[in-house]
KESE-653941 format. One record per residue (C-alpha): residue in three letters; x, y, z. Coordinates in Angstrom, 2 decimals. Layout:
- aa|px|py|pz
- ALA|X|Y|Z
...
// end
This chain:
- aa|px|py|pz
- MET|183.12|94.72|22.55
- ARG|180.57|92.27|21.28
- PRO|178.18|92.49|18.30
- VAL|174.69|93.24|19.65
- LEU|172.93|93.88|16.33
- MET|173.57|92.32|12.92
- THR|171.05|92.76|10.11
- ALA|172.83|90.18|7.94
- THR|170.95|87.48|9.85
- VAL|167.55|89.21|9.42
- PRO|165.19|88.74|6.46
- GLU|165.76|91.57|3.98
- ALA|162.22|92.93|4.31
- ASP|162.67|93.38|8.08
- ARG|166.17|94.85|8.18
- ASN|165.23|98.52|8.32
- SER|162.78|98.07|11.21
- VAL|165.17|95.79|13.11
- TRP|168.01|98.28|12.64
- GLU|165.81|101.15|13.82
- ARG|164.79|99.34|17.02
- GLY|168.34|98.22|17.74
- VAL|169.82|101.70|17.31
- ARG|167.24|103.15|19.69
- GLN|167.95|100.43|22.23
- TRP|171.74|100.64|22.26
- LEU|172.58|104.23|21.29
- ALA|169.79|106.47|22.57
- PRO|166.16|107.41|21.88
- LEU|166.55|108.54|18.25
- ARG|164.62|109.16|15.10
- VAL|166.02|106.76|12.52
- GLY|165.48|107.23|8.79
- PHE|166.87|105.89|5.55
- PRO|167.61|107.44|2.12
- PRO|164.77|107.27|-0.42
- GLY|164.66|103.90|-2.14
- SER|166.67|102.15|0.56
- ALA|164.88|98.84|1.05
- SER|167.17|97.24|3.61
- CYS|169.97|98.45|5.84
- HIS|173.08|96.30|6.10
- GLY|174.62|97.13|9.45
- THR|176.41|95.85|12.53
- LEU|176.48|97.43|15.98
- TRP|179.05|96.50|18.62
- ALA|178.73|97.55|22.29
- GLY|180.59|97.25|25.57
- ASP|180.50|98.95|28.98
- LEU|183.28|100.42|31.10
- ALA|181.58|101.03|34.44
- TYR|179.33|104.04|33.67
- VAL|180.74|104.66|30.16
- ARG|179.25|102.85|27.16
- VAL|181.48|102.19|24.15
- LEU|179.82|101.64|20.76
- SER|180.90|101.02|17.20
- VAL|178.61|101.20|14.17
- GLN|179.18|100.06|10.61
- ALA|176.23|100.46|8.27
- ASP|174.74|101.70|5.04
- PRO|173.69|105.37|4.77
- VAL|171.28|106.34|7.53
- ARG|169.75|109.45|9.05
- LEU|169.76|109.89|12.82
- GLY|168.03|112.65|14.75
- ARG|167.61|113.45|18.42
- THR|165.23|116.23|19.35
- ALA|165.17|118.12|22.64
- SER|162.07|116.16|23.70
- LEU|163.79|112.83|23.03
- THR|166.81|114.03|24.99
- ALA|164.58|115.06|27.90
- SER|162.91|111.64|27.91
- ALA|166.20|109.86|28.64
- PRO|166.56|108.66|32.28
- ALA|169.77|110.67|32.83
- ALA|171.63|113.40|30.95
- ARG|174.39|111.82|28.90
- LEU|176.88|113.09|26.37
- ALA|178.17|111.12|23.40
- LEU|181.50|111.67|21.69
- ALA|181.65|110.30|18.13
- LEU|184.68|109.53|15.97
- GLN|184.06|109.24|12.22
- VAL|186.27|106.37|11.05
- SER|185.12|106.06|7.43
- GLY|182.55|107.74|5.22
- THR|181.34|111.33|5.58
- ALA|178.36|112.78|7.42
- GLY|176.46|116.05|7.57
- LEU|175.80|117.30|11.11
- ARG|173.38|119.96|12.36
- GLN|173.41|120.76|16.06
- ASP|172.83|123.73|18.38
- GLY|172.32|126.08|15.43
- ARG|175.56|125.07|13.71
- GLY|176.41|122.70|10.89
- ALA|179.49|120.72|9.88
- VAL|180.65|117.89|7.64
- LEU|182.38|115.06|9.49
- GLN|185.34|113.53|7.70
- PRO|187.24|110.39|8.77
- GLY|189.39|111.16|11.81
- GLU|187.17|113.92|13.17
- LEU|185.25|114.10|16.47
- ASP|181.97|115.67|17.49
- LEU|180.04|115.99|20.74
- ARG|176.36|115.04|20.72
- ARG|173.40|116.83|22.26
- PRO|170.14|117.20|20.29
- PHE|171.31|116.76|16.67
- PHE|170.54|115.65|13.12
- LEU|173.16|113.48|11.41
- GLU|173.05|112.13|7.87
- GLN|175.63|109.55|6.83
- HIS|176.16|110.03|3.11
- ARG|177.57|106.60|2.29
- ARG|178.47|103.37|4.03
- PHE|180.31|104.37|7.19
- ARG|182.08|103.30|10.37
- MET|181.81|105.32|13.58
- HIS|182.98|104.80|17.17
- LEU|181.20|106.44|20.11
- VAL|181.53|106.74|23.87
- ARG|178.56|107.78|26.00
- VAL|179.26|109.43|29.37
- PRO|176.94|110.80|32.10
- CYS|177.06|114.59|31.98
- ALA|177.54|114.68|35.77
- ALA|180.93|112.98|35.32
- LEU|182.19|116.07|33.45
- GLY|181.90|118.31|36.51
- ALA|181.81|122.04|35.75
- ALA|182.58|121.41|32.06
- GLN|179.07|120.07|31.46
- GLY|177.72|123.62|31.52
- ARG|179.85|124.56|28.49
- VAL|179.24|121.53|26.27
- GLU|176.79|123.29|23.96
- ARG|179.52|125.78|23.03
- VAL|181.53|122.93|21.49
- THR|178.80|120.95|19.73
- GLY|177.77|121.25|16.10
- ARG|181.29|121.36|14.68
- ALA|183.91|118.86|13.65
- LEU|186.96|118.68|15.89
- ARG|190.23|117.78|14.18
- THR|192.32|115.11|15.85
- ASP|195.75|116.32|14.76
- GLY|196.46|118.26|17.96
- GLY|195.39|119.07|21.51
- ILE|193.10|116.91|23.61
- ALA|191.33|115.54|20.52
- ALA|194.63|113.95|19.46
- LEU|194.62|112.01|22.74
- LEU|190.99|110.96|22.43
- GLU|191.24|109.50|18.92
- PRO|193.63|106.61|19.75
- LEU|191.76|106.01|23.02
- LEU|188.46|105.55|21.16
- LEU|190.12|103.36|18.56
- GLY|191.68|101.22|21.27
- LEU|188.46|100.88|23.27
- ALA|186.54|99.88|20.14
- GLN|189.03|97.07|19.49
- GLN|188.79|95.50|22.95
- ASP|187.46|91.94|22.68
- ALA|187.24|90.96|26.35
- PRO|185.67|93.01|29.16
- ALA|188.17|94.74|31.44
- PRO|188.37|93.86|35.16
- ALA|186.05|96.07|37.22
- ARG|188.78|98.23|38.75
- VAL|190.48|98.74|35.37
- ALA|187.12|99.58|33.77
- ASP|186.45|102.23|36.44
- ARG|189.80|103.88|35.88
- LEU|189.37|103.83|32.10
- ALA|185.91|105.38|32.49
- GLY|187.41|108.09|34.68
- ASN|190.10|108.76|32.06
- VAL|187.46|109.12|29.34
- ALA|185.40|111.53|31.47
- ASP|188.49|113.55|32.44
- LEU|189.63|113.86|28.82
- LEU|186.16|114.88|27.67
- ALA|186.01|117.59|30.34
- SER|189.49|118.73|29.32
- LEU|188.41|118.83|25.67
- VAL|185.50|121.10|26.55
- ASP|187.81|123.31|28.65
- GLU|190.30|123.52|25.79
- GLN|187.70|124.28|23.12
- THR|185.95|126.95|25.19
- ARG|189.26|128.63|26.06
- GLU|188.66|128.21|29.79
- PRO|191.63|126.17|30.97
- GLY|191.03|124.10|34.07
- ALA|193.51|122.43|36.33
- GLY|194.08|119.51|33.93
- PRO|192.36|116.15|33.61
- ALA|192.00|115.73|37.39
- ASP|189.86|118.88|37.53
- ALA|186.73|117.07|36.30
- ARG|187.12|114.49|39.05
- ARG|187.44|117.21|41.69
- GLN|184.39|118.98|40.29
- LEU|182.38|115.75|40.46
- SER|183.55|115.22|44.05
- ALA|182.24|118.70|44.91
- LEU|178.89|117.87|43.27
- VAL|178.67|114.69|45.34
- ARG|179.39|116.61|48.56
- ARG|176.65|119.11|47.77
- TYR|174.24|116.27|47.04
- ILE|175.08|114.65|50.38
- ASP|174.45|117.92|52.24
- ALA|171.09|118.33|50.49
- HIS|169.94|114.81|51.44
- LEU|171.35|114.35|54.95
- ARG|167.88|114.10|56.51
- ASP|166.99|111.13|54.30
- PRO|167.69|107.94|56.31
- GLU|167.93|106.05|52.99
- LEU|170.92|108.12|51.84
- SER|173.63|105.66|50.83
- PRO|176.71|105.41|48.58
- ALA|174.74|103.26|46.11
- GLY|171.97|105.87|45.87
- ILE|174.49|108.69|45.49
- ALA|176.28|106.87|42.67
- ASP|172.99|106.20|40.89
- ALA|171.90|109.85|41.21
- HIS|175.12|110.97|39.49
- GLY|175.12|108.31|36.77
- ILE|178.37|106.70|37.94
- SER|179.28|103.31|39.35
- LEU|179.61|102.68|43.07
- ARG|183.25|101.73|42.58
- TYR|184.01|105.01|40.82
- LEU|182.24|106.95|43.59
- HIS|184.62|105.39|46.13
- LEU|187.59|106.16|43.87
- LEU|186.61|109.86|43.94
- PHE|187.37|109.94|47.66
- GLU|190.68|108.11|47.55
- GLY|193.33|110.30|49.16
- GLU|190.78|112.55|50.91
- GLU|191.21|110.86|54.32
- THR|187.56|109.79|54.42
- THR|185.04|107.50|52.79
- VAL|181.56|108.26|51.52
- ARG|179.91|106.60|54.52
- ARG|182.16|108.43|56.98
- LEU|181.45|111.72|55.26
- ILE|177.70|111.16|55.51
- ARG|177.99|110.21|59.19
- ARG|180.21|113.17|60.08
- ARG|178.02|115.69|58.27
- ARG|174.94|114.32|60.06
- VAL|176.72|114.60|63.41
- GLU|177.79|118.17|62.64
- GLU|174.22|119.21|61.79
- CYS|172.89|117.50|64.93
- ALA|175.52|119.31|67.02
- ARG|174.55|122.65|65.51
- GLU|170.87|122.07|66.26
- LEU|171.52|120.87|69.81
- ALA|173.71|123.89|70.56
- ARG|171.07|126.23|69.22
- ARG|168.16|124.62|71.02
- GLN|170.03|123.56|74.20
- GLY|167.37|122.52|76.72
- VAL|164.45|123.24|74.43
- VAL|162.53|120.38|72.80
- PRO|162.81|118.34|70.63
- THR|164.76|115.67|72.46
- ILE|168.24|114.53|71.50
- SER|166.83|111.36|69.95
- ALA|164.35|113.40|67.90
- VAL|167.16|115.60|66.59
- ALA|169.16|112.50|65.65
- ARG|166.20|110.98|63.80
- GLY|165.61|114.27|62.03
- TRP|169.10|114.07|60.56
- GLY|168.87|110.48|59.36
- PHE|170.13|108.47|62.35
- ARG|167.97|105.42|62.99
- ASN|169.77|104.07|66.04
- ALA|170.35|106.14|69.21
- THR|173.40|104.10|70.26
- HIS|175.01|104.52|66.86
- PHE|174.32|108.25|66.97
- SER|175.83|108.66|70.44
- ARG|178.95|106.70|69.47
- SER|179.37|108.67|66.23
- PHE|178.90|111.97|68.08
- ARG|181.58|111.11|70.63
- GLU|184.03|110.15|67.86
- VAL|183.64|113.60|66.30
- PHE|183.36|115.88|69.35
- GLY|184.88|113.87|72.20
- MET|181.74|113.99|74.34
- SER|178.19|112.68|74.35
- PRO|175.35|114.66|72.75
- ARG|173.95|115.39|76.23
- GLU|177.31|116.73|77.44
- TRP|177.60|118.81|74.28
- ARG|174.25|120.44|74.83
- ALA|175.02|121.07|78.51
- ALA|178.34|122.70|77.58
- GLY|176.59|125.08|75.21
- GLY|177.98|123.48|72.07
- GLN|181.70|123.66|72.84
- PRO|184.13|120.79|72.10
- ALA|185.55|118.99|75.13
- ALA|189.05|120.47|74.79
- LEU|187.67|124.01|74.67
- VAL|185.50|123.41|77.75
- ALA|188.53|122.08|79.65
- ARG|190.59|125.15|78.81
- SER|187.80|127.46|79.88
- THR|187.46|125.60|83.19
- ASP|191.20|125.79|83.86
- ALA|191.19|129.49|83.29
// end
């Protein structure tokens, strides 16, 4: 990580305002306050990115941080932060619960109020909620309390956060994607563990995200602009990680989009048969821009042209051949 904010280089009279703007820029839209009589905040903020996961480390004088529901809603995408208190103590109020964070304890952030009581050090990772899969719906049952790191999934997350915060050089893109996936999987597993709803292990979050992506594709098949890049952006993940989701599934994102479009075209052609609209109109309606590309894709899936398919009443070529032989 690299230092992105250092008040030591700022005139003392400007330190509080500079710190406030920097925290909002790098952490999240927050309300930032200082203890009464605090004239200047001495603080340093380090930041680094692992694909779609942001890693942060903060060392500063006492400060008050708050994030209301309206500030959370104003963010461009729903994200969850996991914080590790390294030194100092903090009072936390969140989702109707309160806790005191001691060094070596974790908490999950949604709308919250946090008051650091003395000079502190804290590491954080920020992850798109979509990357947690089904676990994202249970996050609020875990927030507002300190999670001890002497056992369970939290014991795995503590050294990971410490290690990520100590990285000096950026990781290669493929390594960064895999590390981001590990962070998201462990966070989802932590939520599963804490809500007493065991999943299928760390890989479960990845499978859940893959299912979300498939549903998104089905809902947007008619959009000719549908693309892997747009899908990744809609789910708050990198394009590389999106492709990693489909490793081992005998398809790629582009092939899945093409096949699902062909399947919907085939269903419509079989239903309409000789009735308008034309074959080319059906293809355009399901996102195909080029008639030749559509015809070639259709034949790859069903072994016949769209026209032959419609004439055969929507039966694959092999089935038509068997019926003829009989």
